[in-house]
N, CA, C and O of each residue as an XYZ file, in Angstrom:
392
protein
N      55.673     66.280     94.972
C      55.892     67.707     94.862
C      56.962     67.944     93.796
O      58.022     67.319     93.823
N      56.681     68.838     92.872
C      57.637     69.153     91.810
C      58.717     70.079     92.342
O      58.446     70.946     93.173
N      59.932     69.898     91.867
C      61.027     70.774     92.265
C      61.711     71.322     91.030
O      61.676     70.717     89.958
N      62.326     72.464     91.197
C      63.104     73.084     90.132
C      64.533     73.216     90.625
O      64.776     73.337     91.825
N      65.466     73.192     89.704
C      66.879     73.295     90.059
C      67.434     74.595     89.521
O      67.198     74.955     88.367
N      68.164     75.289     90.354
C      68.799     76.550     89.993
C      70.295     76.370     90.090
O      70.794     75.906     91.115
N      71.032     76.728     89.036
C      72.484     76.595     89.016
C      73.087     77.905     89.533
O      72.814     78.965     88.971
N      73.891     77.851     90.579
C      74.523     79.040     91.142
C      75.928     79.207     90.589
O      76.410     78.371     89.825
N      76.580     80.298     90.982
C      77.930     80.593     90.489
C      78.960     79.556     90.926
O      79.925     79.298     90.206
N      78.763     78.965     92.093
C      79.753     77.999     92.568
C      79.444     76.579     92.090
O      79.971     75.618     92.649
N      78.608     76.433     91.074
C      78.313     75.177     90.367
C      77.647     74.142     91.250
O      77.756     72.948     90.970
N      76.962     74.553     92.304
C      76.212     73.632     93.134
C      74.723     73.885     92.897
O      74.251     75.002     93.106
N      73.984     72.878     92.468
C      72.558     73.096     92.215
C      71.789     73.325     93.510
O      72.069     72.704     94.535
N      70.827     74.218     93.443
C      69.970     74.523     94.575
C      68.562     74.123     94.183
O      68.054     74.564     93.152
N      67.930     73.297     94.990
C      66.579     72.851     94.685
C      65.589     73.570     95.585
O      65.848     73.794     96.768
N      64.460     73.923     95.011
C      63.385     74.542     95.771
C      62.060     74.116     95.165
O      61.987     73.893     93.957
N      61.017     73.997     95.965
C      59.728     73.547     95.445
C      59.093     74.599     94.538
O      59.099     75.788     94.856
N      58.542     74.150     93.402
C      57.915     75.065     92.448
C      56.556     75.560     92.904
O      56.198     76.709     92.647
N      55.796     74.713     93.575
C      54.434     75.088     93.913
C      54.338     75.843     95.241
O      53.237     76.079     95.738
N      55.453     76.214     95.804
C      55.452     77.013     97.026
C      54.958     78.413     96.707
O      55.362     78.999     95.702
N      54.099     78.948     97.540
C      53.588     80.309     97.323
C      54.673     81.309     97.695
O      55.131     81.367     98.836
N      55.068     82.087     96.704
C      56.095     83.102     96.936
C      55.438     84.399     97.364
O      54.475     84.847     96.743
N      55.951     84.998     98.416
C      55.446     86.290     98.875
C      56.639     87.226     99.050
O      57.669     86.829     99.594
N      56.499     88.466     98.589
C      57.617     89.404     98.735
C      57.847     89.746    100.203
O      56.929     89.702    101.022
N      59.097     90.087    100.512
C      59.434     90.461    101.879
C      58.996     91.876    102.211
O      58.813     92.213    103.380
N      58.826     92.709    101.188
C      58.448     94.095    101.409
C      57.022     94.329    100.912
O      56.550     93.653     99.998
N      56.362     95.277    101.516
C      55.008     95.638    101.105
C      55.093     96.409     99.787
O      55.746     97.449     99.707
N      54.430     95.891     98.764
C      54.495     96.516     97.443
C      53.858     97.900     97.443
O      54.316     98.784     96.719
N      52.829     98.103     98.228
C      52.187     99.422     98.288
C      53.107    100.456     98.938
O      53.118    101.620     98.537
N      53.872    100.034     99.935
C      54.816    100.956    100.581
C      55.912    101.364     99.602
O      56.339    102.518     99.590
N      56.364    100.422     98.785
C      57.391    100.737     97.787
C      56.826    101.694     96.741
O      57.474    102.677     96.381
N      55.627    101.410     96.256
C      55.002    102.282     95.252
C      54.760    103.679     95.810
O      54.984    104.672     95.117
N      54.305    103.764     97.056
C      54.075    105.070     97.683
C      55.380    105.849     97.850
O      55.411    107.060     97.634
N      56.443    105.164     98.228
C      57.740    105.819     98.403
C      58.274    106.362     97.079
O      58.758    107.492     97.022
N      58.190    105.570     96.027
C      58.662    106.020     94.712
C      57.818    107.189     94.203
O      58.351    108.155     93.657
N      56.509    107.097     94.384
C      55.623    108.180     93.956
C      55.899    109.460     94.736
O      55.930    110.546     94.157
N      56.097    109.338     96.039
C      56.387    110.509     96.867
C      57.723    111.143     96.481
O      57.836    112.368     96.436
N      58.729    110.324     96.204
C      60.032    110.857     95.791
C      59.927    111.585     94.455
O      60.549    112.631     94.272
N      59.152    111.046     93.526
C      58.960    111.705     92.235
C      58.229    113.024     92.408
O      58.598    114.028     91.798
N      57.200    113.028     93.233
C      56.456    114.258     93.506
C      57.354    115.316     94.137
O      57.281    116.488     93.769
N      58.194    114.917     95.077
C      59.091    115.877     95.738
C      60.107    116.446     94.757
O      60.477    117.615     94.867
N      60.560    115.654     93.812
C      61.504    116.140     92.798
C      60.850    117.200     91.918
O      61.452    118.234     91.629
N      59.616    116.937     91.495
C      58.883    117.913     90.676
C      58.597    119.169     91.496
O      58.699    120.279     90.976
N      58.245    119.010     92.756
C      57.978    120.154     93.626
C      59.229    121.003     93.812
O      59.152    122.231     93.773
N      60.379    120.367     94.013
C      61.644    121.105     94.142
C      61.940    121.924     92.887
O      62.330    123.088     92.979
N      61.757    121.323     91.732
C      62.004    122.049     90.482
C      61.043    123.214     90.320
O      61.435    124.284     89.854
N      59.791    123.014     90.702
C      58.802    124.094     90.606
C      59.137    125.240     91.555
O      59.014    126.409     91.191
N      59.558    124.904     92.761
C      59.920    125.947     93.731
C      61.113    126.749     93.227
O      61.125    127.976     93.322
N      62.110    126.060     92.695
C      63.270    126.770     92.159
C      62.875    127.658     90.981
O      63.409    128.756     90.827
N      61.951    127.194     90.155
C      61.506    127.982     89.000
C      60.731    129.223     89.439
O      60.906    130.302     88.874
N      59.878    129.065     90.446
C      59.106    130.208     90.950
C      60.024    131.211     91.646
O      59.762    132.413     91.603
N      61.071    130.748     92.270
C      61.975    131.624     93.013
C      62.973    132.362     92.127
O      63.723    133.196     92.635
N      63.013    132.092     90.840
C      64.006    132.729     89.956
C      63.969    134.250     90.001
O      65.037    134.854     90.105
N      62.807    134.919     89.929
C      62.828    136.385     90.008
C      63.373    136.909     91.335
O      64.050    137.937     91.363
N      63.085    136.214     92.428
C      63.602    136.631     93.738
C      65.108    136.415     93.833
O      65.828    137.222     94.420
N      65.569    135.322     93.251
C      67.011    135.056     93.229
C      67.720    136.134     92.415
O      68.768    136.644     92.811
N      67.130    136.468     91.274
C      67.737    137.497     90.423
C      67.762    138.838     91.133
O      68.753    139.562     91.046
N      66.685    139.182     91.837
C      66.641    140.459     92.552
C      67.613    140.513     93.708
O      68.275    141.531     93.911
N      67.713    139.441     94.469
C      68.592    139.422     95.639
C      70.059    139.459     95.251
O      70.882    139.986     95.998
N      70.396    138.906     94.096
C      71.793    138.875     93.666
C      72.130    139.962     92.655
O      73.245    140.011     92.137
N      71.169    140.827     92.377
C      71.340    141.880     91.363
C      71.798    141.271     90.039
O      72.725    141.765     89.396
N      71.135    140.203     89.655
C      71.483    139.509     88.419
C      70.319    139.635     87.448
O      69.181    139.885     87.844
N      70.623    139.461     86.186
C      69.553    139.481     85.189
C      68.779    138.162     85.274
O      69.214    137.207     85.917
N      67.637    138.137     84.617
C      66.835    136.925     84.633
C      67.557    135.783     83.916
O      67.429    134.623     84.310
N      68.310    136.105     82.874
C      69.073    135.073     82.163
C      70.157    134.475     83.058
O      70.403    133.269     83.023
N      70.797    135.315     83.850
C      71.824    134.801     84.766
C      71.204    133.944     85.868
O      71.787    132.947     86.292
N      70.019    134.341     86.325
C      69.348    133.560     87.372
C      68.850    132.223     86.835
O      68.705    131.267     87.597
N      68.588    132.147     85.551
C      68.152    130.890     84.953
C      69.226    129.819     85.077
O      68.924    128.626     85.108
N      70.482    130.252     85.148
C      71.570    129.285     85.329
C      71.471    128.570     86.669
O      71.971    127.454     86.808
N      70.837    129.192     87.656
C      70.639    128.525     88.950
C      69.768    127.295     88.760
O      70.095    126.214     89.250
N      68.654    127.459     88.045
C      67.763    126.332     87.789
C      68.433    125.301     86.881
O      68.292    124.097     87.093
N      69.151    125.768     85.888
C      69.833    124.848     84.975
C      70.868    124.013     85.720
O      70.948    122.802     85.520
N      71.657    124.649     86.575
C      72.670    123.897     87.327
C      72.018    122.934     88.314
O      72.544    121.847     88.554
N      70.895    123.315     88.881
C      70.173    122.420     89.784
C      69.684    121.179     89.030
O      69.840    120.060     89.519
N      69.102    121.366     87.862
C      68.590    120.245     87.088
C      69.718    119.347     86.573
O      69.576    118.124     86.546
N      70.837    119.953     86.166
C      71.972    119.153     85.693
C      72.568    118.343     86.842
O      72.915    117.175     86.667
N      72.688    118.962     88.016
C      73.224    118.218     89.160
C      72.303    117.068     89.548
O      72.784    116.002     89.932
N      70.998    117.259     89.457
C      70.069    116.158     89.718
C      70.213    115.059     88.679
O      70.154    113.876     89.013
N      70.398    115.438     87.429
C      70.552    114.446     86.360
C      71.817    113.617     86.555
O      71.888    112.484     86.079
N      72.803    114.155     87.238
C      74.039    113.407     87.508
C      73.919    112.593     88.796
O      74.326    111.432     88.838
N      73.366    113.194     89.834
C      73.333    112.558     91.154
C      72.329    111.414     91.226
O      72.623    110.393     91.849
N      71.161    111.544     90.618
C      70.140    110.501     90.741
C      70.593    109.152     90.182
O      70.470    108.148     90.884
N      71.111    109.080     88.955
C      71.596    107.764     88.494
C      72.811    107.270     89.283
O      72.964    106.069     89.505
N      73.673    108.198     89.705
C      74.845    107.789     90.484
C      74.425    107.209     91.830
O      74.997    106.217     92.281
N      73.432    107.819     92.476
C      72.967    107.288     93.757
C      72.252    105.954     93.574
O      72.338    105.084     94.441
N      71.549    105.783     92.461
C      70.913    104.489     92.187
C      71.971    103.403     91.994
O      71.814    102.286     92.486
N      73.034    103.728     91.284
C      74.118    102.758     91.087
C      74.772    102.405     92.425
O      75.007    101.232     92.714
N      75.063    103.419     93.237
C      75.695    103.161     94.527
C      74.784    102.359     95.445
O      75.256    101.501     96.191
N      73.488    102.627     95.399
C      72.548    101.857     96.204
C      72.554    100.398     95.782
O      72.550     99.503     96.627
N      72.562    100.158     94.486
C      72.611     98.790     93.985
C      73.931     98.128     94.337
O      73.958     96.971     94.755
N      75.023     98.856     94.168
C      76.359     98.297     94.412
C      76.588     98.041     95.906
O      77.025     96.955     96.286
N      76.302     99.016     96.736
C      76.555     98.886     98.179
C      75.469     98.047     98.843
O      75.752     97.235     99.724
N      74.225     98.250     98.413
C      73.124     97.522     99.043
C      73.141     96.042     98.758
O      72.653     95.256     99.570
N      73.688     95.636     97.627
C      73.708     94.216     97.273
C      74.634     93.419     98.186
O      74.395     92.233     98.412
N      75.668     94.033     98.705
C      76.607     93.289     99.554
C      76.050     93.025    100.940
O      76.439     92.056    101.592
N      75.138     93.882    101.400
C      74.598     93.710    102.751
C      73.377     92.833    102.810
O      73.018     92.373    103.894
N      72.711     92.573    101.683
C      71.489     91.761    101.714
C      71.763     90.374    101.156
O      72.587     90.190    100.260
N      71.060     89.422    101.705
C      71.236     88.051    101.254
C      69.924     87.466    100.832
O      69.869     86.309    100.417
Protein backbone atom coordinates (compact mmCIF):
# COMPACT_ATOMS: atom_id res chain seq x y z
CA UNK A 1 0.00 0.00 0.00
CA UNK A 2 1.41 3.39 -0.98
CA UNK A 3 1.61 6.10 1.66
CA UNK A 4 2.07 9.83 1.51
CA UNK A 5 3.73 12.00 4.13
CA UNK A 6 2.36 15.33 5.27
CA UNK A 7 4.56 17.77 7.21
CA UNK A 8 2.66 19.55 10.01
CA UNK A 9 3.50 22.74 11.89
CA UNK A 10 5.09 20.88 14.79
CA UNK A 11 7.58 19.19 12.38
CA UNK A 12 6.22 15.67 12.91
CA UNK A 13 5.38 13.82 9.69
CA UNK A 14 1.91 12.34 9.43
CA UNK A 15 1.45 9.32 7.19
CA UNK A 16 -1.81 8.32 5.59
CA UNK A 17 -2.65 5.85 2.81
CA UNK A 18 -2.98 7.40 -0.66
CA UNK A 19 -5.40 4.89 -2.11
CA UNK A 20 -7.94 5.29 0.69
CA UNK A 21 -11.30 6.49 -0.61
CA UNK A 22 -11.90 9.96 0.75
CA UNK A 23 -15.48 10.94 1.47
CA UNK A 24 -16.60 14.34 2.74
CA UNK A 25 -18.16 14.54 6.18
CA UNK A 26 -20.95 16.81 4.94
CA UNK A 27 -23.48 16.23 2.20
CA UNK A 28 -22.41 18.33 -0.78
CA UNK A 29 -25.99 18.76 -1.99
CA UNK A 30 -27.06 20.13 1.40
CA UNK A 31 -24.22 22.66 1.29
CA UNK A 32 -25.09 23.70 -2.28
CA UNK A 33 -28.78 24.02 -1.38
CA UNK A 34 -27.98 26.13 1.68
CA UNK A 35 -25.74 28.52 -0.26
CA UNK A 36 -28.28 28.80 -3.07
CA UNK A 37 -31.12 29.46 -0.61
CA UNK A 38 -29.09 32.13 1.20
CA UNK A 39 -28.31 33.86 -2.10
CA UNK A 40 -31.96 33.74 -3.13
CA UNK A 41 -33.05 35.20 0.22
CA UNK A 42 -30.55 38.05 -0.14
CA UNK A 43 -31.91 38.94 -3.59
CA UNK A 44 -35.48 38.63 -2.29
CA UNK A 45 -34.71 40.98 0.63
CA UNK A 46 -33.27 43.58 -1.74
CA UNK A 47 -36.28 43.28 -4.04
CA UNK A 48 -38.73 43.68 -1.16
CA UNK A 49 -36.91 46.77 0.08
CA UNK A 50 -36.92 48.21 -3.46
CA UNK A 51 -40.65 47.58 -3.92
CA UNK A 52 -41.40 49.10 -0.51
CA UNK A 53 -39.62 52.41 -1.27
CA UNK A 54 -42.78 54.34 -2.28
CA UNK A 55 -44.57 53.14 0.88
CA UNK A 56 -41.59 54.06 3.03
CA UNK A 57 -41.49 57.51 1.44
CA UNK A 58 -45.23 58.00 1.99
CA UNK A 59 -45.22 56.82 5.60
CA UNK A 60 -42.29 59.06 6.52
CA UNK A 61 -43.41 62.04 4.42
CA UNK A 62 -40.10 61.85 2.59
CA UNK A 63 -39.27 62.35 -1.04
CA UNK A 64 -38.44 59.39 -3.22
CA UNK A 65 -34.78 60.44 -3.26
CA UNK A 66 -34.68 60.45 0.53
CA UNK A 67 -36.34 57.03 0.67
CA UNK A 68 -33.73 55.68 -1.73
CA UNK A 69 -31.19 56.16 1.05
CA UNK A 70 -33.01 53.41 2.97
CA UNK A 71 -32.19 50.91 0.23
CA UNK A 72 -28.68 52.30 -0.18
CA UNK A 73 -27.92 51.99 3.53
CA UNK A 74 -29.35 48.47 3.56
CA UNK A 75 -27.12 47.39 0.67
CA UNK A 76 -24.03 49.06 2.15
CA UNK A 77 -24.62 47.41 5.53
CA UNK A 78 -24.93 44.03 3.79
CA UNK A 79 -21.71 44.68 1.87
CA UNK A 80 -19.96 45.24 5.22
CA UNK A 81 -21.62 42.53 7.32
CA UNK A 82 -21.44 39.60 4.87
CA UNK A 83 -17.63 39.51 4.48
CA UNK A 84 -17.18 40.28 8.19
CA UNK A 85 -19.44 37.38 9.17
CA UNK A 86 -17.59 35.08 6.77
CA UNK A 87 -14.28 36.07 8.37
CA UNK A 88 -15.65 35.54 11.88
CA UNK A 89 -17.09 32.17 10.89
CA UNK A 90 -13.71 31.10 9.55
CA UNK A 91 -11.84 32.52 12.54
CA UNK A 92 -14.16 31.24 15.29
CA UNK A 93 -15.26 28.06 13.53
CA UNK A 94 -11.71 26.88 12.89
CA UNK A 95 -10.90 26.67 16.60
CA UNK A 96 -13.84 24.38 17.39
CA UNK A 97 -13.36 21.87 14.56
CA UNK A 98 -10.61 19.34 14.26
